C-alpha positions as CSV (number, residue, x, y, z in Angstrom):
1,M,-36.3,-113.2,-15.3
2,E,-38.8,-115.8,-16.6
3,P,-40.3,-118.2,-14.0
4,N,-38.3,-121.2,-15.0
5,E,-35.0,-119.4,-15.6
6,Q,-33.9,-120.0,-12.0
7,L,-34.7,-123.6,-12.3
8,Y,-32.6,-124.0,-15.4
9,A,-29.8,-122.3,-13.5
10,F,-29.9,-124.9,-10.8
11,W,-29.9,-127.6,-13.4
12,L,-26.8,-126.2,-15.0
13,Q,-24.9,-125.9,-11.8
14,L,-25.8,-129.4,-10.7
15,A,-24.6,-130.6,-14.1
16,C,-21.3,-128.8,-14.3
17,G,-20.3,-128.1,-10.7
18,I,-18.4,-125.3,-9.0
19,A,-15.7,-123.0,-10.4
20,N,-15.8,-124.7,-13.8
21,H,-14.5,-122.5,-16.6
22,V,-17.0,-124.2,-19.0
23,Y,-19.4,-121.5,-17.7
24,L,-17.5,-118.7,-19.5
25,H,-17.9,-120.5,-22.8
26,L,-21.6,-121.2,-22.2
27,F,-22.4,-117.7,-21.0
28,T,-20.7,-116.0,-24.0
29,H,-22.4,-118.4,-26.4
30,F,-26.0,-118.2,-25.0
31,S,-28.1,-115.4,-23.6
32,S,-30.2,-117.3,-21.0
33,F,-30.2,-120.5,-19.0
34,R,-33.2,-121.6,-20.9
35,E,-31.2,-121.5,-24.2
36,I,-28.5,-123.7,-22.6
37,Y,-31.1,-126.1,-21.3
38,E,-32.8,-126.4,-24.7
39,C,-29.5,-126.8,-26.6
40,E,-28.8,-130.3,-27.9
41,D,-25.5,-129.7,-29.7
42,F,-22.6,-128.8,-27.5
43,S,-20.0,-129.6,-30.1
44,F,-18.6,-126.1,-29.9
45,L,-17.1,-127.1,-26.6
46,N,-14.7,-129.4,-28.5
47,G,-15.2,-132.2,-26.1
48,K,-13.1,-130.5,-23.4
49,Y,-15.6,-130.9,-20.6
50,R,-17.0,-134.1,-19.2
51,C,-20.1,-132.2,-18.0
52,V,-21.3,-132.2,-21.7
53,T,-22.8,-135.7,-21.0
54,A,-24.7,-134.2,-18.1
55,L,-25.9,-131.3,-20.2
56,R,-27.7,-133.7,-22.4
57,D,-29.7,-135.0,-19.5
58,K,-32.7,-132.7,-19.2
59,N,-34.2,-134.2,-16.1
60,L,-35.1,-131.4,-13.6
61,D,-35.9,-133.4,-10.5
62,Q,-32.7,-132.4,-8.6
63,A,-33.1,-128.8,-9.7
64,Y,-36.6,-128.7,-8.3
65,E,-35.3,-130.1,-5.0
66,L,-32.6,-127.5,-4.8
67,Q,-35.0,-124.7,-5.7
68,K,-37.3,-125.9,-3.0
69,R,-34.6,-126.0,-0.4
70,C,-33.2,-122.5,-1.2
71,K,-36.8,-121.1,-0.9
72,S,-37.3,-122.8,2.4
73,M,-34.1,-121.4,3.7
74,Q,-35.0,-117.9,2.4
75,L,-31.8,-117.6,0.5
76,H,-31.0,-114.9,-2.1
77,V,-30.4,-116.7,-5.4
78,I,-28.5,-114.6,-8.0
79,P,-28.0,-116.5,-11.3
80,Y,-25.5,-115.2,-13.9
81,Y,-28.1,-113.6,-16.1
82,D,-29.8,-111.8,-13.3
83,E,-29.4,-108.0,-13.3
84,R,-28.3,-108.2,-9.6
85,Y,-25.3,-110.4,-10.5
86,P,-22.0,-108.5,-10.0
87,K,-20.6,-107.2,-13.2
88,G,-17.1,-107.7,-12.0
89,L,-17.6,-111.5,-12.0
90,R,-19.0,-111.8,-15.6
91,L,-15.6,-112.0,-17.3
92,I,-13.4,-113.8,-14.7
93,Y,-11.9,-117.1,-15.7
94,A,-14.7,-119.2,-14.1
95,P,-17.8,-117.0,-13.4
96,P,-20.1,-118.7,-10.9
97,A,-23.4,-120.0,-12.4
98,I,-25.2,-118.9,-9.3
99,L,-24.4,-116.9,-6.2
100,Y,-26.3,-117.8,-3.0
101,G,-26.7,-115.2,-0.2
102,I,-28.1,-114.6,3.2
103,G,-28.4,-111.2,4.9
104,Q,-28.8,-107.7,3.6
105,L,-28.6,-107.8,-0.2
106,H,-27.7,-104.3,-1.4
107,D,-26.9,-103.5,-5.1
108,L,-23.5,-105.1,-5.5
109,N,-23.0,-103.2,-8.8
110,E,-23.4,-99.9,-7.0
111,M,-21.1,-100.5,-4.0
112,V,-17.4,-99.6,-4.2
113,G,-15.9,-102.7,-2.6
114,V,-12.5,-102.9,-1.1
115,A,-11.3,-106.5,-0.3
116,V,-9.3,-106.7,2.9
117,V,-7.6,-110.1,3.4
118,G,-4.8,-111.6,5.3
119,T,-3.6,-114.5,7.5
120,R,-5.7,-116.6,9.8
121,R,-2.9,-116.4,12.3
122,P,-2.4,-112.6,12.6
123,T,-0.4,-110.6,15.1
124,E,-2.3,-108.2,17.3
125,Y,-0.8,-105.5,15.1
126,G,-2.4,-107.1,12.0
127,M,-5.8,-107.4,13.5
128,Q,-5.7,-103.8,14.7
129,I,-4.6,-102.4,11.4
130,A,-7.1,-104.4,9.4
131,E,-10.0,-103.2,11.6
132,D,-8.8,-99.6,11.4
133,F,-8.3,-99.5,7.7
134,A,-11.7,-101.0,7.1
135,F,-13.3,-98.6,9.6
136,Y,-11.9,-95.5,7.9
137,M,-12.6,-96.7,4.4
138,T,-16.1,-97.5,5.3
139,L,-16.6,-94.0,6.8
140,C,-15.6,-92.6,3.4
141,G,-18.1,-94.6,1.4
142,A,-16.4,-97.9,0.6
143,S,-17.9,-101.4,1.4
144,I,-15.6,-104.0,2.9
145,V,-15.3,-107.4,1.2
146,S,-13.5,-110.4,2.9
147,G,-13.8,-114.0,3.7
148,L,-15.1,-114.2,7.3
149,A,-12.2,-116.3,8.3
150,I,-10.6,-116.1,11.7
151,G,-7.9,-113.4,11.9
152,I,-7.6,-110.5,9.4
153,D,-10.9,-111.2,7.7
154,V,-13.1,-111.0,10.8
155,S,-11.1,-107.9,11.9
156,A,-11.9,-106.2,8.6
157,H,-15.6,-107.1,8.8
158,R,-15.6,-105.8,12.4
159,G,-14.2,-102.4,11.3
160,A,-16.9,-102.0,8.7
161,I,-19.7,-102.9,11.2
162,K,-18.3,-100.5,13.8
163,A,-18.4,-97.7,11.2
164,D,-22.1,-98.6,10.5
165,G,-21.2,-99.6,7.0
166,Y,-21.8,-102.4,4.6
167,T,-19.7,-105.5,4.4
168,V,-19.8,-108.7,2.3
169,A,-18.3,-112.0,3.3
170,V,-17.5,-114.5,0.5
171,L,-17.4,-118.1,1.8
172,G,-15.3,-121.0,0.7
173,T,-18.0,-123.4,2.0
174,P,-21.6,-124.1,1.1
175,I,-23.9,-121.2,2.1
176,D,-25.5,-123.3,4.9
177,E,-22.2,-124.1,6.6
178,I,-20.5,-122.1,9.3
179,Y,-16.8,-122.6,9.2
180,P,-15.0,-122.5,11.5
181,K,-17.4,-122.9,14.3
182,E,-15.6,-120.3,16.4
183,N,-17.0,-117.7,14.0
184,T,-20.6,-118.5,14.7
185,R,-21.4,-115.1,16.2
186,A,-19.6,-113.3,13.5
187,F,-21.7,-115.2,10.9
188,H,-24.9,-114.2,12.6
189,T,-23.8,-110.5,12.8
190,L,-23.2,-110.6,9.1
191,Y,-26.6,-112.2,8.4
192,Q,-28.1,-109.2,10.2
193,R,-25.8,-106.3,9.3
194,G,-24.1,-107.4,6.1
195,L,-24.2,-110.1,3.4
196,V,-22.8,-113.6,3.3
197,L,-22.3,-115.0,-0.2
198,S,-21.2,-118.3,-1.6
199,E,-21.2,-120.0,-5.0
200,M,-21.8,-123.3,-3.3
201,Y,-25.4,-124.4,-2.9
202,P,-26.7,-125.9,0.4
203,G,-25.1,-129.3,1.0
204,C,-22.7,-128.9,-1.9
205,P,-19.9,-131.5,-1.9
206,R,-16.5,-130.1,-0.7
207,S,-12.9,-130.2,-1.9
208,R,-9.7,-128.6,-0.8
209,M,-9.9,-126.3,-3.9
210,D,-13.0,-124.5,-2.4
211,F,-11.0,-121.8,-0.5
212,P,-8.6,-121.0,-3.4
213,H,-11.5,-120.8,-5.8
214,R,-13.5,-118.4,-3.6
215,N,-10.6,-115.9,-3.6
216,R,-11.3,-115.0,-7.2
217,L,-14.8,-113.9,-6.1
218,I,-13.5,-111.7,-3.3
219,S,-11.3,-109.8,-5.7
220,G,-13.9,-110.0,-8.5
221,I,-16.7,-108.1,-6.7
222,S,-14.2,-105.5,-5.4
223,Q,-12.7,-102.4,-7.0
224,A,-9.5,-102.7,-5.0
225,V,-7.7,-105.3,-2.9
226,L,-5.7,-104.7,0.3
227,I,-3.4,-107.3,1.8
228,A,-3.2,-106.4,5.5
229,E,-0.9,-109.1,6.9
230,A,0.3,-112.2,5.1
231,P,3.2,-114.4,6.0
232,E,5.1,-116.1,3.1
233,G,2.9,-118.8,1.8
234,S,-0.3,-117.3,3.1
235,G,-3.6,-118.1,1.4
236,A,-4.2,-114.3,1.1
237,L,-1.5,-114.2,-1.6
238,I,-3.9,-116.3,-3.8
239,T,-6.3,-113.3,-3.6
240,A,-3.4,-111.1,-4.6
241,K,-2.7,-113.2,-7.6
242,D,-6.4,-113.1,-8.6
243,A,-6.4,-109.3,-8.2
244,I,-3.5,-109.0,-10.6
245,T,-5.1,-111.4,-13.1
246,Q,-8.4,-109.5,-12.9
247,V,-6.6,-106.1,-13.2
248,R,-7.8,-104.9,-9.8
249,P,-5.6,-102.3,-8.0
250,L,-3.6,-104.1,-5.4
251,Y,-2.2,-102.6,-2.2
252,A,-0.1,-104.1,0.7
253,I,0.5,-102.7,4.1
254,P,4.2,-103.0,5.0
255,G,5.3,-104.5,8.3
256,A,8.2,-105.3,10.4
257,L,10.9,-107.7,9.1
258,G,10.1,-111.3,10.0
259,D,7.9,-114.2,9.1
260,A,4.6,-112.5,10.0
261,H,4.9,-109.9,7.2
262,A,7.2,-111.7,4.8
263,G,4.4,-112.2,2.2
264,T,3.2,-108.6,2.2
265,N,6.8,-107.2,2.2
266,Q,7.6,-109.5,-0.7
267,L,4.6,-108.1,-2.7
268,I,5.9,-104.6,-2.1
269,K,9.4,-105.6,-3.3
270,K,7.7,-106.8,-6.5
271,G,6.1,-103.4,-7.1
272,V,2.7,-103.7,-5.4
273,R,1.4,-100.3,-4.2
274,V,2.1,-99.4,-0.5
275,A,-0.7,-98.4,1.8
276,T,0.4,-96.7,5.0
277,E,-3.0,-95.1,5.7
278,A,-6.6,-95.6,4.4
279,R,-6.3,-92.4,2.5
280,D,-3.8,-94.0,0.1
281,I,-6.5,-96.3,-1.2
282,L,-9.3,-93.8,-0.9
283,N,-7.6,-91.1,-2.9
284,D,-7.1,-93.5,-5.8
285,L,-10.7,-94.8,-5.6
286,S,-12.1,-91.2,-5.5
287,L,-10.7,-90.6,-9.0
288,S,-12.9,-93.4,-10.4
289,F,-15.8,-92.9,-8.0
290,P,-16.0,-89.2,-7.2
291,T,-19.6,-89.3,-6.1
292,K,-19.2,-92.3,-3.8
293,I,-15.8,-92.1,-2.2
294,H,-15.0,-89.0,-0.1
295,P,-11.5,-89.1,1.4
296,E,-12.1,-85.5,2.6
297,Y,-14.3,-86.9,5.3
298,L,-11.1,-87.8,7.1
299,F,-9.0,-84.9,8.4
300,S,-6.3,-87.5,9.1
301,T,-5.9,-91.2,9.4
302,P,-3.4,-93.1,11.5
303,R,-0.2,-94.0,9.7
304,I,1.7,-97.2,10.0
305,Y,4.2,-96.0,12.6
306,A,1.4,-95.3,15.1
307,Y,0.4,-98.9,15.5
308,G,3.1,-100.1,17.8
309,N,0.9,-100.6,20.9
310,Q,-2.6,-99.4,20.0
311,S,-4.5,-97.2,17.5
312,P,-4.2,-93.5,18.2
313,V,-7.9,-93.3,17.6
314,R,-9.4,-96.3,19.3
315,K,-8.3,-99.1,21.5
316,M,-9.3,-102.6,20.4
317,T,-11.9,-104.1,22.8
318,N,-13.9,-107.2,23.0
319,D,-16.9,-106.9,20.7
320,P,-20.1,-108.8,21.6
321,L,-21.1,-108.7,17.9
322,F,-18.1,-110.8,16.8
323,D,-16.5,-112.5,19.8
324,D,-17.1,-116.2,20.2
325,S,-20.0,-117.0,22.5
326,P,-23.0,-119.4,22.4
327,Y,-25.7,-118.2,20.0
328,P,-29.2,-119.1,20.9
329,E,-30.9,-119.2,17.5
330,P,-30.4,-121.7,14.7
331,V,-28.7,-120.4,11.6
332,F,-31.7,-121.2,9.4
333,E,-35.3,-121.9,10.2
334,S,-37.0,-123.9,7.5
335,P,-40.8,-123.9,7.3
336,E,-40.8,-127.0,5.2
337,P,-39.0,-130.3,5.9
338,E,-35.6,-130.5,4.3
339,P,-34.7,-133.2,1.6
340,A,-33.1,-136.2,3.1
341,S,-29.9,-135.3,1.5
342,A,-28.6,-132.4,-0.6
343,P,-28.7,-132.9,-4.4
344,A,-25.4,-134.0,-5.8
345,P,-24.0,-133.1,-9.2
346,K,-25.1,-135.5,-12.0
347,Q,-21.8,-135.4,-13.7
348,K,-18.5,-133.9,-12.6
349,S,-16.3,-132.0,-14.9
350,P,-12.5,-132.3,-14.8
351,E,-12.3,-128.7,-13.4
352,T,-14.8,-129.3,-10.6
353,E,-14.8,-132.9,-9.5
354,T,-15.7,-132.8,-5.8
355,P,-15.7,-136.1,-4.1
356,Q,-14.4,-136.0,-0.6
357,Q,-11.6,-133.6,0.0
358,E,-8.4,-135.7,0.1
359,S,-9.1,-138.1,-2.8
360,F,-9.9,-135.3,-5.3
361,A,-7.1,-132.9,-4.3
362,G,-4.5,-135.7,-4.0
363,T,-5.2,-136.9,-7.5
364,N,-4.5,-133.5,-9.1
365,A,-1.5,-132.8,-6.8
366,E,0.0,-136.2,-7.6
367,K,-0.5,-135.6,-11.4
368,I,1.4,-132.3,-11.2
369,L,4.2,-133.7,-9.0
370,H,4.5,-136.7,-11.3
371,A,4.7,-134.5,-14.4
372,L,7.5,-132.5,-12.7
373,R,9.5,-135.5,-11.7
374,E,12.2,-135.1,-14.4
375,R,12.3,-131.4,-15.4
376,P,10.6,-128.0,-14.8
377,L,7.5,-127.3,-16.8
378,T,5.4,-124.2,-17.7
379,A,1.7,-124.0,-16.8
380,D,0.8,-124.7,-20.4
381,E,3.1,-127.7,-20.5
382,L,1.6,-129.0,-17.2
383,T,-2.0,-128.6,-18.6
384,A,-1.1,-130.7,-21.7
385,E,0.8,-133.2,-19.6
386,T,-1.8,-133.7,-16.8
387,G,-5.1,-132.8,-18.5
388,I,-6.1,-130.6,-15.6
389,G,-8.0,-127.5,-16.5
390,V,-6.1,-124.2,-16.4
391,A,-8.1,-122.7,-13.5
392,D,-7.7,-125.8,-11.3
393,L,-4.0,-126.2,-12.3
394,L,-3.1,-122.7,-11.2
395,A,-5.0,-123.0,-8.0
396,E,-3.4,-126.4,-7.2
397,L,0.1,-125.0,-8.1
398,T,-0.5,-122.2,-5.6
399,I,-1.4,-124.7,-2.9
400,L,1.6,-126.8,-3.7
401,E,3.8,-123.7,-3.5
402,I,2.3,-122.8,-0.1
403,E,3.0,-126.4,1.1
404,G,6.5,-126.2,-0.2
405,S,6.2,-129.1,-2.7
406,V,6.7,-126.9,-5.8
407,K,8.4,-123.6,-6.4
408,S,8.6,-121.2,-9.3
409,A,11.7,-121.5,-11.5
410,A,13.2,-119.4,-14.3
411,G,11.2,-119.0,-17.5
412,N,7.8,-119.1,-15.8
413,R,8.4,-122.8,-15.0
414,F,7.6,-124.8,-12.0
415,T,9.8,-127.4,-10.3
416,R,9.5,-129.9,-7.6
417,T,11.2,-129.3,-4.3
418,K,10.8,-132.8,-2.9
């Protein structure tokens, strides 16, 4: 990569923002960030994106500041055209312009990633089963991908670490932000033993869309997705939808009847593959990755019926690597003074406008609810009615469904419930 290519990547991200599907158009039209920077005519975008105005501003001052800050924080910076960029993200609906990482950066294109996701309010059963599945899959050559959220995500990361394997956490926050604070020790463990990734630069403005947007990255860098425990309306079901859209094999662990497992059981009723032991996933992966995935390393793995009280192999115990406790070291040590404030985007696109959380999200949600006030509409009709980009529209609809404000209707339409 030429010396200034990274700088042009920072410039582009500051101009167009986060999770903007303008990137797919730009990256298929140009072969480098330098070409995008030097371009003066963006008429091929047909005026769809407000960031076109910012793309004509070639000032690099904010990009220099961001580059300096990332260097001082010793971050891994992986722009789209970098050979280290995950191939699985190149053709998703809104590929990140840049990935930021901290920790052990392995070759993400060589790992066989299995995403393990679920609720932030799990049962003891759910945490136990997520840890065990991750543990056994890691023993057989897989790498575990999750979101480092409280609950199922942390349990999955813990299982991979206990198996002395590799695990990747994809954040829905800026790379320099630990959220929630209860996960401080888990973050530090991942910095040392795994990799933490985010598409959001240090100090990036936030919106309520950040967590739904990051789910496309969790499934995008994985070769399979496992839903370990998800109540109806769980955010983990967004990852399931992304997996289906991205044509990733999707599995669900069945559970007892009741609210705690309603989401996963509903996926199974709709035809998602059932996983009652890690081998179910490993056997499928070994067909595509015979030199990397070895189910034969396991003589047997615990089945679903064995989880009533505790794993037949290991009992869950407190883990000093992950359990909440004061951590003595700061997250980052910067040899140079930080800028007074993080660089802000020059111009926000309709897909990625990120003022403070409530005002942005409320605006799009209100547009959708207003459009649905008289009759059900399809996603295409809602896009035409509201002017919201397809990616953000679908993510917002998912949130509204989870909140109970909107539900799916016949004919792939959506209708208001209140």
